[in-house]
C-alpha distance (Angstrom), angle and dihedral (degrees) to the residues before:
residue distance angle dihedral
M1 . . .
K2 3.82 . .
T3 3.78 97.3 .
T4 3.81 94.6 58.4
A5 3.81 91.8 77.7
N6 3.81 89.3 76.9
I7 3.82 94.7 49.7
K8 3.76 120.9 93.7
S9 3.77 116.5 -105.7
A10 3.81 90.9 -122.5
V11 3.82 90.4 70.4
T12 3.77 113.0 94.0
R13 3.77 123.3 -117.1
S14 3.80 93.0 -106.0
C15 3.81 91.9 50.3
C16 3.80 89.8 51.5
L17 3.76 90.7 59.3
L18 3.78 93.0 46.4
I19 3.80 94.3 49.5
A20 3.79 88.9 51.0
L21 3.79 88.9 57.0
C22 3.81 95.2 49.0
V23 3.78 124.6 85.7
L24 3.79 105.3 -61.4
S25 3.76 127.7 -146.8
P26 3.85 118.8 -114.5
A27 3.79 88.8 -100.8
T28 3.82 91.5 63.3
S29 3.82 99.0 38.3
S30 3.78 119.2 117.2
A31 3.79 115.9 -82.8
A32 3.78 128.6 -165.1
D33 3.79 91.6 -96.6
K34 3.82 91.8 48.8
A35 3.81 100.7 46.8
A36 3.79 107.1 136.1
K37 3.80 116.4 -120.1
R38 3.78 117.7 -163.0
H39 3.79 136.7 -178.9
A40 3.80 103.4 -123.0
L41 3.77 147.3 160.6
V42 3.81 113.8 -130.1
Y43 3.81 121.6 -157.9
M44 3.80 119.0 -160.2
S45 3.80 121.3 -155.1
D46 3.83 91.9 -113.4
G47 3.81 91.8 59.8
T48 3.80 97.3 -98.8
Q49 3.80 113.9 138.7
Y50 3.79 130.6 -161.5
E51 3.77 131.1 -171.9
G52 3.76 121.2 -159.7
I53 3.80 150.3 89.9
V54 3.80 111.0 -43.7
Q55 3.80 124.4 -161.0
L56 3.80 135.5 167.3
T57 3.79 120.7 -125.7
P58 3.83 103.4 -73.0
G59 3.79 111.8 -97.2
I60 3.82 93.8 22.2
D61 3.82 128.3 102.8
F62 3.78 131.9 -167.5
R63 3.80 111.5 -95.2
M64 3.80 113.3 -159.6
T65 3.80 127.5 -178.6
K66 3.79 112.2 -151.1
L67 3.79 114.4 -122.0
P68 3.82 113.7 -120.0
G69 3.77 112.1 -115.0
D70 3.80 94.7 18.8
K71 3.75 111.9 124.2
T72 3.78 117.9 -126.1
T73 3.78 114.3 -145.5
T74 3.78 113.2 -148.8
T75 3.77 143.0 172.6
V76 3.83 87.1 -144.4
D77 3.79 128.8 23.8
L78 3.79 100.5 -77.1
E79 3.80 94.3 168.3
T80 3.81 94.7 53.9
I81 3.79 92.4 55.2
K82 3.82 94.4 41.3
A83 3.78 98.8 40.8
K84 3.82 92.4 124.4
S85 3.78 96.6 51.2
R86 3.81 134.7 57.6
V87 3.80 94.4 177.6
Y88 3.81 122.7 85.7
T89 3.78 123.2 -164.8
F90 3.81 116.9 -166.1
N91 3.78 144.3 138.7
F92 3.80 135.6 -138.2
N93 3.83 91.6 -85.7
V94 3.83 92.5 78.8
V95 3.81 97.8 37.7
K96 3.78 128.2 100.9
E97 3.82 97.8 174.6
M98 3.82 141.2 -8.2
T99 3.81 122.2 -160.6
F100 3.82 123.0 -172.9
S101 3.81 119.0 -155.5
P102 3.82 133.7 164.4
L103 3.79 118.1 -72.9
S104 3.81 90.9 172.9
E105 3.80 134.9 -4.8
E106 3.79 125.8 -170.8
Y107 3.79 145.0 149.3
L108 3.80 118.2 -123.0
K109 3.79 136.8 179.8
K110 3.78 129.7 -137.1
F111 3.79 114.4 -101.2
K112 3.76 141.8 -161.8
I113 3.79 131.2 -161.0
L114 3.81 117.0 -118.0
D115 3.80 120.0 -162.3
I116 3.80 111.5 -130.6
I117 3.79 119.5 -150.9
S118 3.79 115.0 -151.9
P119 3.84 130.8 -178.0
L120 3.79 86.9 -100.5
G121 3.78 92.2 57.1
A122 3.77 136.1 -93.5
G123 3.77 111.9 -2.1
A124 3.76 133.3 -151.8
G125 3.77 118.5 -75.8
K126 3.79 117.2 -93.5
K127 3.81 120.0 -139.8
V128 3.82 110.6 -132.4
R129 3.79 119.7 -173.7
F130 3.80 122.5 -150.8
G131 3.80 143.7 168.6
A132 3.80 131.6 34.6
P133 3.83 118.2 -33.5
Y134 3.78 119.5 -102.6
P135 3.83 127.8 -154.2
V136 3.81 123.5 -107.3
L137 3.80 122.0 -169.0
K138 3.78 125.4 -173.2
P139 3.82 110.0 -171.6
K140 3.76 131.4 -155.2
C141 3.78 121.4 -150.8
T142 3.79 129.4 -137.2
V143 3.80 109.6 -157.6
V144 3.79 122.4 -164.3
F145 3.79 109.3 -163.0
N146 3.80 127.1 -152.3
S147 3.81 89.2 -100.2
G148 3.81 91.6 59.5
E149 3.81 91.6 -108.0
T150 3.80 116.8 137.8
A151 3.81 129.6 -152.3
V152 3.81 129.5 179.7
G153 3.78 124.2 -154.4
V154 3.79 149.7 114.9
V155 3.80 115.3 -70.1
D156 3.79 120.0 -147.8
T157 3.81 114.9 -120.6
R158 3.79 110.0 -77.2
V159 3.81 136.7 174.6
A160 3.80 121.5 -136.3
Y161 3.79 129.9 -178.7
L162 3.78 123.2 -141.8
K163 3.79 121.9 -160.2
I164 3.78 99.6 -152.0
I165 3.81 115.2 -134.5
D166 3.79 125.9 -159.1
P167 3.84 101.5 -128.3
D168 3.82 91.1 -148.6
T169 3.82 98.4 51.0
D170 3.84 103.0 18.6
F171 3.82 87.7 -132.1
V172 3.81 119.3 142.5
T173 3.81 106.3 -117.4
G174 3.81 99.9 -177.7
T175 3.79 146.9 -45.1
K176 3.81 125.3 -91.9
K177 3.78 125.3 -161.8
L178 3.80 112.9 -136.5
V179 3.80 116.3 -162.3
M180 3.81 110.6 -165.5
R181 3.80 105.5 -166.1
S182 3.77 131.5 -164.3
K183 3.82 86.4 -141.3
Y184 3.81 131.0 22.4
S185 3.81 120.8 -159.7
G186 3.80 124.5 -170.8
K187 3.78 134.3 -160.7
P188 3.82 125.0 -86.3
G189 3.79 109.2 -79.6
E190 3.80 95.4 22.9
S191 3.80 124.4 116.9
L192 3.78 131.8 -135.1
D193 3.82 88.6 -99.7
D194 3.82 88.3 63.6
L195 3.81 92.2 62.2
V196 3.80 98.4 93.7
H197 3.79 109.7 -161.1
V198 3.79 142.5 150.7
K199 3.79 107.6 -76.8
R200 3.79 103.4 174.2
I201 3.81 139.5 6.8
K202 3.80 114.7 -164.9
M203 3.80 119.5 -173.9
L204 3.79 114.8 -134.4
D205 3.79 101.9 -175.8
E206 3.80 100.4 77.1
G207 3.78 141.7 34.2
D208 3.76 124.4 18.7
Q209 3.77 115.1 -5.8
F210 3.79 105.5 -133.6
A211 3.79 120.9 -152.3
R212 3.80 104.8 -94.1
S213 3.79 94.6 -167.6
M214 3.79 121.8 35.9
P215 3.80 127.8 179.8
I216 3.80 117.3 -121.1
E217 3.77 119.9 -134.6
L218 3.82 109.4 -157.4
R219 3.80 106.7 -159.8
S220 3.81 98.8 175.2
F221 3.80 106.0 13.7
D222 3.82 114.3 79.7
F223 3.80 117.2 -169.8
D224 3.76 94.5 -172.1
S225 3.81 92.7 57.0
I226 3.82 93.1 55.7
S227 3.78 113.3 93.2
T228 3.79 114.0 -150.8
N229 3.77 124.0 -162.4
Q230 3.78 95.9 -177.7
V231 3.78 134.0 114.1
K232 3.81 133.9 -166.5
I233 3.82 119.2 -132.1
T234 3.81 114.6 -122.9
K235 3.84 97.5 170.8
W236 3.78 122.4 16.0
G237 3.81 95.6 -158.6
D238 3.82 109.2 -175.5
S239 3.79 93.9 -26.7
D240 3.80 127.0 103.4
L241 3.81 91.6 -123.8
L242 3.79 118.0 126.6
W243 3.78 120.8 -109.4
N244 3.79 108.2 -110.6
G245 3.80 88.1 10.6
V246 3.80 119.9 142.6
Y247 3.83 119.7 -132.3
T248 3.76 139.2 157.7
R249 3.77 114.0 -87.6
E250 3.83 90.7 -121.2
K251 3.82 92.6 56.4
V252 3.82 93.3 49.5
E253 3.79 93.3 46.4
K254 3.81 90.9 49.1
I255 3.81 91.6 51.6
N256 3.81 92.2 44.5
K257 3.80 90.1 52.0
R258 3.81 90.2 54.7
V259 3.83 92.3 45.6
L260 3.81 91.4 51.0
S261 3.80 91.7 49.0
E262 3.81 87.7 56.1
G263 3.81 91.9 50.4
G264 3.79 94.4 -106.6
K265 3.80 133.8 133.0
P266 3.82 114.3 -94.4
A267 3.78 124.3 -129.7
E268 3.79 118.7 -97.3
Y269 3.80 122.0 -137.0
V270 3.78 146.8 169.6
P271 3.83 129.9 -145.3
Y272 3.78 114.1 -82.6
H273 3.79 114.9 -141.3
V274 3.78 130.9 -158.7
G275 3.80 111.4 -86.2
L276 3.79 137.8 -164.6
R277 3.81 126.5 -142.9
G278 3.79 127.3 -168.0
L279 3.82 138.9 -155.3
T280 3.78 122.2 -173.0
M281 3.80 112.1 -115.9
D282 3.82 97.4 -134.8
T283 3.81 103.2 43.7
L284 3.85 102.3 14.1
S285 3.81 89.8 -126.6
K286 3.80 116.7 160.9
V287 3.79 114.3 -111.6
V288 3.76 130.4 -169.3
V289 3.81 120.3 -109.8
K290 3.80 114.1 -165.4
K291 3.77 136.8 -179.5
A292 3.80 114.4 -144.0
R293 3.80 124.3 -143.5
N294 3.78 89.7 -103.1
G295 3.82 89.3 58.6
T296 3.81 96.4 -105.3
I297 3.81 113.6 140.9
S298 3.81 117.9 -150.5
V299 3.78 137.2 179.5
H300 3.79 114.2 -140.1
S301 3.81 134.1 -145.3
T302 3.80 101.7 -0.6
L303 3.83 89.6 140.7
G304 3.75 92.7 -149.5
E305 3.81 98.6 -41.7
N306 3.77 123.2 124.9
V307 3.80 116.5 -123.9
F308 3.78 144.6 -134.8
L309 3.82 112.9 -135.6
A310 3.80 131.7 -154.4
A311 3.81 129.9 -175.8
H312 3.80 132.6 -156.0
I313 3.79 108.5 -138.3
N314 3.79 121.8 176.6
G315 3.78 93.5 -29.0
M316 3.81 96.3 -43.6
W317 3.80 126.1 105.8
V318 3.81 115.3 -143.1
A319 3.80 128.0 178.6
G320 3.76 132.5 -153.2
W321 3.80 105.6 -108.8
P322 3.82 137.4 155.2
A323 3.82 110.0 -95.5
E324 3.81 92.4 -135.7
G325 3.80 88.9 60.5
T326 3.81 91.7 62.0
K327 3.81 95.6 57.9
R328 3.81 116.2 105.8
T329 3.77 97.3 -119.2
D330 3.81 123.7 160.1
L331 3.80 89.0 -95.8
F332 3.83 90.8 50.5
K333 3.81 91.0 51.9
S334 3.81 92.4 46.5
V335 3.81 91.6 51.0
E336 3.81 91.1 45.5
T337 3.82 90.9 53.5
E338 3.80 91.4 53.9
V339 3.81 94.1 44.4
L340 3.81 92.1 52.1
K341 3.80 90.0 51.6
I342 3.80 91.8 63.4
Q343 3.80 109.1 108.4
D344 3.78 108.9 -152.8
Y345 3.78 144.5 113.2
Y346 3.81 93.7 -51.7
T347 3.80 113.0 79.8
H348 3.81 94.1 -179.2
K349 3.80 123.2 47.8
K350 3.77 128.1 172.9
M351 3.79 117.7 -172.9
L352 3.80 112.2 -143.7
G353 3.77 103.1 175.9
I354 3.80 148.0 -19.5
I355 3.78 138.3 -144.0
S356 3.79 116.2 -154.8
E357 3.81 122.6 -156.4
D358 3.79 138.3 167.8
G359 3.81 95.0 30.1
D360 3.84 93.6 -48.0
R361 3.81 91.2 -53.7
K362 3.81 93.5 111.5
I363 3.80 116.2 49.7
T364 3.80 126.6 -176.3
V365 3.82 115.0 -165.2
L366 3.83 132.2 -161.4
L367 3.82 110.1 -148.2
R368 3.78 143.0 -178.2
L369 3.80 108.0 -146.8
R370 3.78 135.3 -170.0
R371 3.77 136.9 163.4
H372 3.78 117.9 -146.8
I373 3.80 111.1 -154.4
P374 3.83 102.7 -119.5
N375 3.81 97.6 -153.1
P376 3.82 110.1 27.3
K377 3.83 94.5 178.4
F378 3.79 92.1 54.7
A379 3.82 91.1 41.8
L380 3.81 91.7 52.1
K381 3.80 91.8 51.9
W382 3.79 89.0 47.5
A383 3.80 91.8 49.9
Q384 3.80 90.9 50.3
S385 3.80 92.2 50.5
T386 3.78 123.9 91.1
T387 3.82 91.8 -102.5
G388 3.81 94.8 55.1
G389 3.78 117.1 -173.4
F390 3.80 104.5 166.8
E391 3.79 131.8 68.1
M392 3.80 122.0 -110.9
G393 3.79 129.2 -170.2
P394 3.82 124.4 -131.5
D395 3.81 88.9 -91.4
G396 3.82 91.3 58.4
K397 3.81 93.8 -107.2
L398 3.78 122.5 135.6
M399 3.79 117.9 -109.9
E400 3.78 132.8 -158.9
F401 3.79 132.0 -159.2
Y402 3.76 135.3 -128.5
R403 3.78 126.1 -163.3
L404 3.79 144.0 -164.3
S405 3.79 104.7 -141.9
I406 3.77 144.6 164.9
W407 3.80 120.3 -137.8
R408 3.79 125.3 -170.9
F409 3.80 124.8 -151.2
V410 3.77 140.7 -178.7
R411 3.81 111.1 -135.6
D412 3.78 134.9 -154.0
N413 3.81 105.9 -137.3
K414 3.80 93.2 -156.5
T415 3.82 98.3 53.3
G416 3.80 101.2 19.2
K417 3.80 89.7 -130.7
M418 3.79 116.9 144.5
A419 3.80 137.6 -158.1
L420 3.81 122.0 -151.6
V421 3.81 110.9 -124.7
D422 3.81 104.4 167.4
R423 3.79 143.9 0.6
G424 3.78 139.3 -166.7
T425 3.80 133.2 -175.7
F426 3.81 128.5 -145.9
S427 3.80 95.6 -170.7
R428 3.80 142.8 7.7
T429 3.79 111.5 -164.9
R430 3.80 130.5 -176.6
I431 3.77 120.1 -125.7
D432 3.81 136.5 174.4
L433 3.80 116.9 -106.8
E434 3.79 94.5 -115.5
E435 3.82 95.1 48.9
E436 3.78 122.0 101.7
T437 3.79 115.1 -115.7
P438 3.82 107.9 -99.6
E439 3.76 116.4 -116.2
M440 3.79 119.0 -102.4
G441 3.74 128.8 -168.3
F442 3.76 148.2 150.5
A443 3.79 132.3 -75.5
P444 3.82 117.5 -142.0
E445 3.81 87.6 -159.7
L446 3.83 89.8 66.7
W447 3.82 94.5 56.0
P448 2.98 139.8 115.6
V449 3.80 104.2 31.7
V450 3.81 111.8 -161.1
M451 3.80 128.6 178.9
K452 3.80 111.7 -143.6
D453 3.79 133.6 158.6
G454 3.83 93.8 -10.6
K455 3.79 92.2 -50.9
V456 3.82 135.1 103.5
I457 3.81 108.7 -131.1
V458 3.81 113.4 -160.7
G459 3.80 126.2 -166.8
G460 3.76 129.5 -18.8
K461 3.77 128.5 95.6
């Protein structure tokens, strides 16, 4: 490591690494000719993945403030050596992995200050909030260093650049700017899911090389035996169907018949096939599941993590989930009570299942989510304004979204109270305001999911 040249030889190898991670003096800060370049895989919160060479802005390091109360896991006693400092300064050269998860999530409204005049004279300004709420996310970062040491804290806003590499040809196909913020703010009417941000950076150029593409063996779930009568809209024509929307063939043909009888242009569509989606079990990162021309199904870029799987079958999303986790036990009901207390973007939540770990202190929840727009008239005016904020279909009607998601909590066994620590979403589907939320569920055929001999085995005994 480059910084060890300035450290006295009497310092042990482990101390060298730790000092390099502490706050460095200007003389040891990164310079343009020392900017670390690493081969990495970058996960975005919307499921997009990029592989390439990642580098911070030359001359700039990460600056992370340790969170009070967060435990730091170390191979040596990191806290003893760093007792006088809560701020770490480091670059990509000493990092194995960085994972960003919510520290706080909330919905706020814009405000203005009104001057209040009282009989005693001018009064203090009053803060008045107005408009639709907008999402605000403040992330925390868990950093795993090359030594295996782990620290958790808040990272100051930094800009990184990723030279994107085609994994098949190793050619650089472009450069992407990655802005990692200490706080993300959305637009009025958006949800936390709309705040697309870096979720995970995994280095690929050192340590164990995990399988980045693993075949899936479906022992109980048979794609070919599932008949699908659905189509996806490619052009809506003069219909009120949604572009990229999925409908039954009968519904589309009925609407097209009416449109043609009125002299209009019918909607165009293509067959819609059954699809699989994946979320990694540890970090709830979206991963790509693809079916090759030869029929082989593979899950990509899990980097050694097991996965949750969900399938879209005839308009219904179902997830692989343990059957015992869907039973309404006392623990299930306690978790459900806490989940329904959460006041956020989603006005309707339906809990489908739980997975309990670590003596009920770690709870993973499968949820169906939807937000009903509370004031459609106001929302429509807002959507038609220059600022926007709500989604409209081609016919000018407002649309909502429903989701199949997994949320992860830490739970206090004494009080039953829970804190949300991470979330991931299989699907985000448009729906008209007046439509009922489609049912979602679980598929026994997609559970358990076991990684064995470089393969993902799904279902079966």
